[in-house]
N, C-alpha and C positions, 0 to 999 in steps of 0.2 A: 503493499500500500503506500502510495506516495504522498506525504504530508503537504509537500509543496503544491500538489494540485488540489487536494481536497480541503485543506484549511481555506475558510472564507477570507476574502479579501482583505478585509478591515482587520480580522483577527491576525492574518499572515503578516500584516506590516505594522501591528500594533506599536510596536517599540518605536517604529519611524513616526508615528502620529504622535507618540508621546514627546519625542525630541522637538517635533515641529510646534506642539503646544508650549513647549518650553520657551522655544524663541518667540513665539507670538505672544505668549502671556509675559515675557520679560519686557519686550518691547513696548506692550500696552502699558505695563506698569511705569515704565520710564518715561513714555511720552504723554500718558495721560493720568498722571497721578490723582488728580482731584476727582476723576470718574471712578477710578479704582476705590479711593477711600470712601466714597459716596456709596458705592455697594456695599462697604465694610459696615455700614451704619445700621443696615438693616437686620438687627438680631433680636432674637427673642430667647430669653434664658442661655444665653451664649451660643445660641444656634443661628447661624448666618441663613436667611430664609431663602435667597435665590440659590444659594450652594444646596440647602436641603432639598429643594424642589429638583435640582438637578440629579441629586444622589438618589431620590424617590424613582426618577426616570431610569435610572440605571438599574436599581434593585428590582422593583416591581416586575419588569419582565422574566426574571430569573425565579421568582418566587411564584410567579403564576403556572410555571411548568411543574412544579413539584407535585407529584401524586402521592400524598400522603397514605393513601389506601395500601400502596405497593409494599409498605412495610411489614405487612403480614406475611409477605413471601421470605423476610430475613430468616425465620426460622428453618428454612429447607437448606440453607447454606450458611451456617454461622461463622465459619472460620474466616471468611473475607470481611464480614463485619467487624469481627473481633479485632484483625490487624487494622482496620480504618480507625476504629475507636481508640485502640490502645496507642497507636502513632500519634493520631491527631490530638488527643486529649492528655495523655500521660507521659507523652515524650517531646513531641513539637513545640509547645509553649515554652517549656523550660530549657530545652537545648537553644532556641532562639534567644532567649534572655542571656544564656552563658555566652553563646558566640558575640551577641552584641557587646557585652560587658568586656569581654577578652580584647575585641579589637578597638571599638568605640571609646571606651573607658580607660584601658591601659596602654594598647600597642600603638594606637593613633593619637596618644594624649598630646604629642608634640604639636599635632596639626589641628585639633579640635579644642576649642575652650570648653572646660569642664561643665559649665552649665549648659552649653549647646550639645554637648555629648549626651547629657541626660534627655534632653529631647529627642535627639536620635535615638538613643535607646527605648524610649517610650513608643515611638512610632514602631520600631522593630517588634517590641513586644505585642502590639496591637495587631501586626501581621502574624506573628506566629499564634497568635489565639484565635485566628479565623481561618478555619480550613476551607478551601474552594468550594464554591457553590455552582458556578456557571461554566467557566471555561472548562472544567474537568469533563463536561460532555463532549468537548472538542476533543480533548487528549484521550478521552476512551474512544471516540469514534475512529481517531487516527491509527490506534493500535489495535483495532478489532475488539474492543472491549465490549462485554456483555451489556447491552443498553439498559435492560430492565433491572439488573443487579446494581449497575451505576447509579441508576435513580433510587434503589432503595437506600445506598450509602449516602447518598446527598441528603435525602429526605431525613434520615435518621440523625446524620451531622445538624442539619437545621436545626431540629428539635434539642439536641444537645447544647447548641449555641444559646438557646434560651436559659438554659440554667446553669452553664458551666462558664460562659464567657465572662461574665461580670466578676465573680469570685477570683478566676484564674488572672484576670488583668489586675485587679485590685490588689493581689498578692504579690504578683510579680513586679509591679510598680512600686508597691511598698518596699520590697526586699531591696530594690534599687534606690530607696531614698527619693521616690517621686510621689508625691502626696497628691491624690485627687480624692474628691469627695464622692461617696459612695451614691449619693443622689444623682449627681451629674451622669456619672456612669451609667446607672440603671436607667435614667431618662434618655440617654443616648441610644441604649440597647432598645428600650421600648419604641423609640421614635423611627430608628433605622432598621429593626429587625421585627419586631411585633407588628406594627402598622403594616410594612409591605406583605409580610407573611400571611397576615390575616385577610388583606385585602386581595391578596394573590389567590388565596385557597376560596374566598366567598367567590370572587369573579370567575375563578375556573369551574367551580360547580355550577354556576349560574348560567355560564357560557356553553358548558358541554351539555347541559339540559336543554337548553333553547335552540342552540345551533348545531350541535352534535360534534363529534370527534374530528371527522375530517375537515370542518370548517375552521375548528379551533387551531388545529395543528397546521393547516397548510395556508389560512389566511390570516387569523389573528396573530398568531406568533411570529409570521413573517413580516407583518406590518410594525410590532413591537421591535424587532430586531434592530434597524437602524436607529430606533428611539434611545436603546441602550448605549449604542455607541456614540450618538451625539451628546447625551447626558455626560458621559466619560470625558469626552474632548472639550466640552464646554467647561466642565468643573475643573480639568486640568489647567484651561487657560486662565481661569479665575486664581486657581492656587498660584500660578507661577508669575500672575501679575503682582500678588502680595508678596511672593518669595523673591522677586527680583534683584532686590539688593544683597539679599543673603548669597545668591547665586553668583552674581557679579564679584562679589568680595571673596567668596570661598568656592570657586568651581571645583576645586579638588575634592570638596566635601561629599559631592554626589558619587564619585569613583569610591571613596572612602566608605560611604554607607552600603554601597553595593558588594562590598567584600564579603561581611557576614552574612548578609542576605543571600548571596549566591552559594556560599558554602553551605548555608542551613538547607537550602533547596536540594543539592545534592545528597546531602548526609540524609535527610528524611526520606527521600526516593529509596536511598540503598536500604534503609532499615524495612521499609515496607515492601520492597520489591524481593529482597533476598529473604525475609521472613516469610513471604509467600510462597517462594521457591521451596524453603525447608519444609514447609507444611502442604507441598504437594498440590497446592491451589492452581486451578487452569490458569493460563496466561490470560484469558479473557477476564478473570477476576482480579488476578494479582497486579496486572498493569494499572487500571483504574484506581485499585486501592492504594497502591504507592503513588499515583498521580495526584489525588485527592490532598494526601498530607503535603506533598511537595508544593503544591499550587496553593494561592492565597484568595481569601475572600476580600480582595483590596477595597471594593466599593465600601464594605463595613468599616474596614480600618481606617479609610480616608475620612469617612463620615465621623467617626467616632474621634479621630485625632483633632480635627476641626473643632467638634464641641467641647473637648476637654482642654485643648491646649491654644486654638484659634488658629485663624487663616495663614498668620504669618509665622507660625511656629515651627521649630525644627522638627517636631513630631509629625506634623502634616507633610512636610518635605520627604522624610523617610518613607512614608506609605506610598508616596508617589514615585519614589525610587524603585519600591517594590513593583510597581506597574511596570516600569522601564525595564527592569531586568527579567520580567518574567517570561515573556513569550520567547525570547531566544534560547533560555535555559530549558525552558519546558520542550522547545522543540529538539532541543538537543537529546533529552531524555526519551522523546517519542522514537528518535532514531534508535537509540540504545535499547529500547524495549522491543521494538520491530526486529533488530538484529539479533536479539538474544531469545526470540519466541521458541526455538527449538530446545531452549532449557528445560522447559516445562511439558510435562506429559499431558497431552490433552486428552 
């Protein structure tokens, strides 16, 4: 299977779009600072309203695809689900915090101010505590993953996010002396997970009942797809309009942030993939199980970083670097997975 052919156009060049958004956003921030500052004033309870709307546009199309009734199928093949849950919730958040601390707090201390390093670490922690929801369907497809089982894995992860995301993030931020109020963290999770998840579920049920499965999948979801991309790109432009001065003054920081994020991605994939091999899972289950942990729900991470630390924060910048690095790294893992398919007994 050729990922270069089958990966959709926007997803294939997502890193390029992110770079373009960096350039456009920085130029807007330097050229029209008054307009950017005007947008920054539209806040309610530390949430920027324009950005919140754009993030909902990103997240809702993902949530509406989740079929929670498929969870009942998990009991038939529990091993793949166990790998996903253990890697995503007992290993990934903590290994991300460790890698971020090693590189951003210690090894790169000569290049990054300690206060800014804390914000970068916070962004990395938010990425580590949010396993992939949407792009994993692309990675699963490109590696001939079992689509039904991938759906189960994602649905279960979305439910776990509701109860595990807040305490894990609060704990890891606290360990690294980054204090955030519980109420703000809970509010952000309700706003950017519960609301779109509930809205997606209700609208899915109503549309399937009134329009049918074929219309829902072949018309409605296709209409939503460009909305997600547009929401993502516009959010990034706004983010980098606010981040312009930081980037111009510290261009090296983007590369430095990318180092622990990249190491973490390969590390988590290796755990999930080789554990699945050891357990003699089929490649169609093993590959997406490893991809879910390696990839991130960066839309949620960006949203929560903005709510907790602000549009101009290092935490928001770190989560965006996660977007920048994700696609090329994940494509390299897709190639590795396809080349090693013969390792698994189908």
